[in-house]
N, C-alpha and C positions, 0 to 999 in steps of 0.2 A: 503493500499500500503506499502510496506517496503520501508526502508531508502535506501537500495540498489538500487532498482527500480528508486527511485526519484534522486537520484546522477545521476544514467544512463541517465535519460532522461535530467538530467540539462547540464550535459557534451555533449551529443548528440545535443542539442538545441545549445549551445556555438560553437561546430564545425560547425555545419550547418550555423549558423550566422556569423563566421570567414569565409567560403568558400563562402557565398554569398557577404562579403564585400571585399573579394580579388578580387572575380570574377569582380565586380562592378569597383575596382579600375585598374583592368588589361584592362578592356574595356576601362574606362577612358584614362588610358595613350595611350593607340591604337589611340582613337579617338584625343587625344592632338596630339600625333605623326602625324597621319594623316593630322590634321588641320595644324601643323607646315608646313608638307611638301608641302601642297597646299597655305599656305600663302608665302613661300619662291619661288615656282614656279610662283605665281602670281607676286611677287616683282620682280624675276628676267625677267619675261615677261614684266613688266613695264619698268624696265631699258632697257631691249633691245628694245623696243619699242621708248623709248625717244632718244637712241643713234642713232637708224636709222633715226628719224625725223630730228636731230641736223646734222648728217651727209649728209641726202638729202637736207637739207636747204643751207648747207654749200656748195656742189657740185654744187647747181644751180645759186650761186652768181659769176659772172665774176671776172676773174683773175686780180687782182690789176695791174695798171700801172707801178709800181716800178718794179713788178717781170718780167714783159713784157721788160722792159728798161733792166734789168740785164741779161735775156737770150739772149737779141740782143746783148749787149755789149760781153758776152760770146761766142756768133757764131762769131763775129767780128775779135774777139783775136784770137778764133781757125784758121779761115781762113787766117788770117795775118801770123799767124805762120807756117802754111802750105804752104802758099803761098810764104814766104819769105825763107822757107828753115830750117830745123832745125839742127843747129849745136851742141846743147848741148845732144844730145842722144846719 
């Protein structure tokens, strides 16, 4: 075998090895990106689920007495202003 032929085979081997390595890396990067998207999607779903649960729990609780008292005071003040006539308007 000639030296020229061996050099050609050696270079071809290096090119093929490089091609397979880069193909594997591209596949790995794509897999990592897909995995990252899946993880981000799962995290977003978990946050969404937790926020909904917290909101549902909060919505089921009764309104505190101090808020109902404040609302009653506001309604009373409004009816007094309307009943007594508004002179500042």
